[in-house]
C-alpha positions as CSV (number, residue, x, y, z in Angstrom):
1,M,0.0,0.0,-0.1
2,Y,2.9,2.7,0.7
3,L,4.4,2.0,-2.6
4,Y,1.0,3.0,-4.1
5,S,0.3,6.2,-2.4
6,K,3.8,6.8,-2.9
7,N,3.4,6.8,-6.7
8,L,0.2,8.8,-6.7
9,S,2.4,11.9,-5.1
10,M,5.1,11.4,-7.7
11,S,4.8,14.7,-10.3
12,K,4.4,14.3,-13.9
13,D,7.9,15.0,-14.2
14,Q,8.8,12.2,-12.5
15,K,6.5,9.9,-14.1
16,S,7.9,11.3,-17.5
17,E,11.3,10.4,-16.5
18,E,10.3,7.0,-15.1
19,F,8.7,6.3,-18.7
20,Y,11.7,7.5,-20.4
21,K,14.1,5.2,-18.2
22,K,12.0,2.1,-19.3
23,L,11.7,3.2,-22.8
24,K,15.5,3.5,-23.1
25,V,15.8,-0.2,-21.6
26,Q,13.5,-1.4,-24.1
27,L,14.9,0.3,-26.9
28,T,18.5,-0.7,-25.9
29,E,17.3,-4.5,-25.7
30,T,15.4,-5.2,-28.7
31,A,17.0,-3.1,-31.4
32,L,20.5,-2.7,-33.0
33,W,21.4,1.0,-33.2
34,P,21.3,3.2,-35.5
35,S,17.8,2.1,-36.4
36,E,14.4,3.0,-37.9
37,Y,12.1,4.3,-35.4
38,L,8.5,4.6,-35.8
39,Y,7.1,7.7,-33.5
40,K,2.9,8.1,-33.2
41,F,1.7,11.2,-32.1
42,I,-2.3,12.1,-32.1
43,V,-3.1,16.2,-32.0
44,K,-6.1,18.0,-32.3
45,T,-6.7,18.5,-35.8
46,D,-4.7,22.1,-36.8
47,T,-2.4,23.1,-39.5
48,A,-0.2,24.9,-37.8
49,K,0.4,21.9,-34.9
50,I,1.1,19.4,-37.6
51,D,3.4,21.4,-39.8
52,K,5.5,22.5,-36.5
53,M,5.6,18.4,-35.9
54,E,6.6,17.7,-39.0
55,G,9.6,20.8,-39.1
56,L,10.7,19.1,-36.3
57,F,11.9,15.9,-38.2
58,N,12.3,18.5,-41.1
59,N,16.2,17.2,-42.8
60,M,16.2,13.7,-40.9
61,G,14.8,11.6,-43.9
62,A,11.6,11.2,-41.9
63,V,8.7,9.7,-43.8
64,I,5.6,11.3,-42.6
65,T,2.0,10.3,-42.4
66,T,-0.9,11.9,-41.2
67,T,-4.4,10.4,-40.8
68,A,-7.6,12.5,-39.6
69,S,-9.9,10.5,-37.0
70,K,-13.4,10.2,-38.2
71,N,-14.9,13.5,-37.2
72,G,-11.9,15.2,-37.9
73,K,-11.1,16.8,-34.5
74,Y,-7.9,14.4,-34.4
75,T,-5.2,14.0,-36.3
76,S,-2.8,10.9,-36.1
77,V,0.7,11.6,-37.0
78,S,3.1,8.9,-37.7
79,I,7.2,9.5,-38.4
80,N,9.3,6.6,-39.4
81,V,13.1,7.8,-39.1
82,R,16.3,6.8,-38.8
83,M,17.7,7.3,-35.2
84,K,21.1,6.9,-34.2
85,N,20.8,5.8,-30.7
86,P,17.9,5.3,-27.9
87,D,19.2,8.7,-26.4
88,A,18.3,10.6,-29.6
89,V,14.6,8.7,-29.7
90,I,13.8,10.2,-26.3
91,E,15.3,13.8,-27.0
92,K,13.0,13.7,-29.9
93,Y,10.0,12.7,-27.8
94,K,10.8,15.0,-25.3
95,E,11.3,18.2,-27.9
96,V,8.0,17.2,-29.5
97,A,6.1,17.2,-26.0
98,N,7.7,20.9,-25.4
99,E,7.0,22.5,-29.0
100,I,3.5,21.0,-29.4
101,E,0.8,21.9,-27.0
102,G,-1.4,18.8,-26.1
103,V,0.3,16.3,-28.1
104,I,-0.1,12.5,-27.2
105,S,2.8,10.4,-27.5
106,L,1.7,6.7,-28.4
């Protein structure tokens, strides 16, 4: 019970760092680097946000596809790009989260 209540008091930043630590371990164990990596994001449909996200991957050789939700309120953005190592993958996730308000990373 103590661990459960302790987790509830973790800040959003602490939870994010725990997520990134786990992701780094998974990426290190499951791929040889450099490697192709598929990012998936969801944003409210807003051309400026989507363009900004695409700009963050500009000049990286990324293949970017977007798909609007059935009602058009949200857009899924898939970005397939060659990354040099797990740290680079995580840094890009952080950059997107800092630059695009309301983005959801999958």
